[in-house]
N, C-alpha and C positions, 0 to 999 in steps of 0.2 A: 857347665854347672860345677859348683864346688860346694863342699860341706862347710857349714857355718863355723864349726870349731877349727877346721883347717885354715879358713880365712882369718879368723881371729888370731891364730898362732902366727901366721905370716905378717899380720899387721902390727903385732905387739911391739910397742916402743916407737913405731913410725919410722924406723931406720931402714928405709929401702929406697931404691932409685926412683920408683914411681912417685912416691910421696915427695921426694926432693924436687921432682919436676913440677908437681902440682902445687906444692906449698912452701918450697924453699928449703933451707938447711938449718934453720934455727931449731935447736933441740926442744925448747919449750913448745914451739908451735907444732912440731912433729908428734910429740907426745899427746898434745891436746887433740890432734887429728886422729891419732890411733884410738884414743878413748871415744871420740865421736863415732868412728866407724864401728867399734866394738859394741857400743850402746845401741846403734841402729840395727846391727845384726841380731843382737839379743832381743830387741824389740820386735823384729820381724818374726823370729821364732816363737815368741810369746803370743803375738797377735794372730799369726796364720798357721802355726803348728807345722811348719815345713822346714826342711833342712838343706835342700839343694837349691842354690841361688846364684845369681850373678850380681856384680857390683857395677854401678854406673856413676859418672860424674859429669856435670854440665856447668861451665863457668858463667859468671856474670861478665859484663863487658864495660869497657870505658870508651866513650866517644872522644876521640882526640882531635878530629877535624871534620867539618861539615855538619853544622848545627841546623837541624830541620831541613836537610836537603834531600833525604832519601825518598820522601813521599812525593816529590816532584821530579823523580827519576834522576837525581843528581849523584854526586860522588861523596864518599865519606872515607875517613881514616879512623880505624877502630882497633881495639885490642881486647883479647880475652884476659880476665884477671884471676887472681888466686882466691877470690871468694867464690864459692860454688854451691850448687845443690847436688847432693849425693842420694843414691837410691839403692836399695836391696830389692830384687825383683825375681819372680819366677812365674811361668805360665800356670794357669789353673784349670785348663781344659773346659772352660765355659764361655759364655758370652758376656760375663760380668767382669768389669775392671774394678778392683778394690784398692783404694789408696789411703794410707794413713800417713799424714805429714806431721812431723813433730810440732806439738803445740796446737794442733787442730783436730777436730773430730774426723773419724774415718768417713769417706764418702764412696759411693758406688756409681758406676756408669754402665747401663745396659746397652751394649753396642748393637743389639738387634733392632733398636729404634734410634736412628741418628737424625731425626728431624730437628730443625732449628727451633728453639723455644726462646722467644724474646724475654719471657719472664725469668729465664735462667741466665741472662746476660750478666757479665762481670763476676762469674764464678769459675773456680777451677774445674768444676764438673763440665761446664760448657766448653772449656778449652780442650779437655780430653775427648769429648764427643766430636768436636770439630776436627781435631787431628785424625781421628779414626775415619770420619766421613771423607776427608780429603785423600787420605791414604788409599781408601777403597776406590775412590774415583780415579786415582792414579794407577790402579792396578796392583796395589800391594795387599797382602793378607793382613788381617787384624785378628785379635783374639783376646780372650779374657786373661788377666794376670793379676797377681797380688804384689803390692809394692809398699815399702816404707821409705819415706823421703825425709831427709833433713836439709833444710834450707839455710844457707849462710849468706845469701844475696839479699840484703835488706829490702823489704818492700818500700816503694816510693823513694828509693835512694838514687835513682838515675843510673843504676848499674844493671838494670833490666832483669829483675827477678822473674817477671812473667815470661819473657823470651827464653830465659834459661830453663824455666819449668817446661815450656812448650817443646823445646828441642830435646830435653831430657826424656819426655814422654815419647816423642818421635823416635829417639834412638832405642829406647826399650822395645818398642813394637818392631822396629827395624831388625834388631838382633834376635828377639824371641821368635818372630814369625816370618822373617824374610832373609835370614842368613846374612844380614848386614849389607844387602845390595843397594840400599838407598844412599845417595851421596849426601854429604854434609850440606851442600847448597840446597838440594831438594828438600831436605829436612827443614831448613830455614823457611823456604817458600811455603811449605805446608803449615808451619807454625804461624806465620803471618796471616795466611788465609783463614786459619781457625780464629785468630784474634780479631780479624776484621769482621768475619761473618757470623761466628758463634758467640764470641765474647762481647762484640759490639763496640770495639775501639778501632778507629781508623788510623792504625799505625803504619809506618813504613817498614822496610825490610832490613834495615841496618842491624837492629838489635839481634834478631834471630840469626842472621848470617855470622856476625861476630862471635856469638855464643856457640854456634854449631861448628864453625870452621876452626877457631882458635888462632893463637899467635897474633902478630901485628899485621894487619891487612888493610889494603885499600880496596874499596868496592865501587864499581861503576854501575849504576842502576839505569843506564840509558835504555836498555831492554830489560825491564824488571822480571820478565819470565826467564831470562838467562843472564843474570848479573855477572859481570866480569870481576873475579876476585884475584888479587895479586898480593903475594906475601912480600913484606918489606924486611929486608935484612938490616936491622939496626939494633944495637945493644944499648938500651936505655941505662942499664946498670953502670956501664962504663963511663957515663957522663958525670957521675957524682951527684946527680939530681934525684930526688925522690918524687914519685908520682903520688900526690896526696889528694884523696877524695874526702870532702868534709860534708857530713850530713847536717844540713842547716834546718831541717824540718820544714814546716809550712806545707802548703798545698791543701786543696779541699776536694772532697768527693761530691759536693752538691752539684745540681744541674747547671747552675750558672758558671761554675768553674770548669766543668766538663766542656761546656760550650766555648769557653775561652781557649782551651787547648785545641778543640776541634776547629776553631776558626783559623788556625795557622795554615794547614794544607788547603782549606776551603778558600781563604783569601788569596793565597798564592795562585791557585788554579783559576780564580776569577780573573786575575790579570792575564794569565795565559789565554783564557777564553776570549778576552777582549781583543786578542791578536789572532784569533782563529785557531788556537792551539789547545791541546788537552792539559799539558803541564809546562812548567817554566823551562825545563830542559830543552824544549822545542823552539824556544825563542832566545833572542840576544838582548843584552842590556840596551844596545842602540835602538832596537825595535821598540822596546818598552818606553824609553825616553821620548822617542818620536811621537808616541801615541798618548802620552800622559794627559794632555788637555782633553782628549776625547774620553779615555777610559776612566779617569778619576771620578767622573760624574756618576758612573755605575758602581765602581769598586770601592770608592773612598780612598783617602790618602794612605791610611795604614796598610792597606793591601799592596799599594805600590812600593812603600818602604820595605815591606817584607819581601817583595819580589827583588828589590835592590840587594837586600841581604843575601838572598839565594844566589844571585849571580856572583856576588863577591866571594861567598864561602865555597861555592862550587869550584871556582877557579883556584881558590886558596888551597884546596886539598891537593891539586896537582903540584902547586909550588911547595907545599909542605913535604910531600913525598920526595920531590927532587932535592930539597934541602937535606932530608935525612939520608938519602942515598949518596949525597955528596959530603956527608959528615959535617954539614953546616948547622950545628945544633943551635947556635945563637940566632941564626936566621929563622930556624923553626920556631923558637920561643917567641920571637917578635911576631910571627904570624898567629900564634896561639892567642896573644894579647889582642891583636887586630880582630880576630874572630870573635873574641869576647865582647869587644866594644860594639861590633856590628850586631851581635845578638841583642845587646842592651838598647842601642839607639834605633835600630831599624827593624829587627825581627820582633822586638818588644815582648819577649817571653821570660822576662826577669821577675815581674810581679803581676799578680792577678788584679786587674782594675776593679773587680767586684769586691775584693778585700784589700784595698790599696793601703790600709794602715799596716798591713803585715808585709814587710819587704825584707824578708830574711836573706834572700839571695843578694839583693842590692847591698845590704850591710856587709855580708860576707865578702863580696867583691871589693868593697871599699877597704876593709881590714886587710885583705890580701894585697891590694895595691900599696897600702901603707908599709907593709913589711917587705914586699918583694920588688917594688918598682926599681928597674935597672938591674935587678939580680935574677929574677925568675919570670914565671908566667902564670896567668890565672884567667879563668873564664867560667861561664855557666856550663853545667854538665848535663847533657840529656835534654829532656823535654822542657825543663824550666818551670816557672811559677812556684818554686819551692823545690825540695828534694836535695840536690847536691851541687857543689861547685868543684872544679878541678884545679889543681895547681902543680906546677913543676918547681920544686923547692931545692935550692943548693944546700949541701950538707951543713954549711956554717949557719944557715938560717932556719934549719929544720926545727930545732927546739923552740926558737922564738915564734915561728909560725904556728906550730901546734899549740903552744901556750896561749897565743893571742886568740886563735879561733875557738879553742876549747873553753877559754874564759867566758865566751859569749854563748856557745852552743852546747857546752857540757862535756864532761870527761868522756873520752872514748868516741867523740863525734868525728875525729880525724882518722882516716884509714890510710896507712902507707901500703901501697899495692905494688905488684909487679905484673908484667905481661907473661902469661903462661902459654905454652905452645899447643897444648891439647884443647880441643873443643869438646863437644858432647861425645862421650866415648864410653864403651864398656872397659872396665879396668881389669887388666890381667896381672895379678900379683905373682 
């Protein structure tokens, strides 16, 4: 624990090695982050009237390879990014968790009652409750705490704001009540379980793992209870390319659109079921092709196309990792584009057929190809149906690319990011 005034003094100006690791070295950015932390610390003191606190940070994530592969036990390539959620927290000696997030009303969770409530689906309250329930099942201690959170991982951005929030809460409980014993991977598994069972969203495990572990990693979910995480030693900065995530908007929260998203893992698994398996990782492309005449009558053609995408992107992750480890960056970029085309043509998560007149991702990809063809790479980013796209942009094209995309999607819609090494952690200044 540290005193708030002491932390504010250490943070002043943002000129410290920890902030360099989390946010880079640009003076303007560091000063802005110092102000952000200072405001949150003062907000905590004003809200909860306490002075002994801990600081936490949890990054967003960028999916670099493996689009919609994790929920069928596939492979992914992902990295933690420098947009994060931060928290000021301390235990309060009760069974009540009190959380105030910037821009939102304070909410409370009574952890003496951890029953699932479907009426509470799709709320932060339900995520916190689910995390506590699963931690207790796994033998960890839980307790009441007070926290103020400031989120800079945009909701609906494809950078996994919900996963970042989940592993942030998990890490707070881990540190406050369990001496930090829980591993980063277990924190991720607990976050995913809470999102599936208490939040009501059938997500895979990639987002939580990337946010919790940090760095550039490849994850193999063949055994989802024990995912194999491998760190990749590659310096993207040295390539002269920028990783640009563009917020293109779109996406809908209505039931029809939610069903569109949920159809992805469901349809993939229906193809696997046609071959007597649970998930697509358990079958081969050759087995699928052999059975197409029989199973398409039950699954429909789109499900088979999505299964084809899975098999391609699952192998592509292996090839992308090999390219990066062999410093074949141009080969890597070629596969990024191939993955994007596969998502568009076969996985079909680029636009929502319920709202087919809104094709914000399709348009952004077309503009990206116009500027970057033969020079960089572009693809849908994350779940799809709106949200964000990802591009690797050479320095000489960066201004043109940002101007072109922001001309359509608005000033500030493009985010130049970097991969940060820290996942969800307590910050020691």
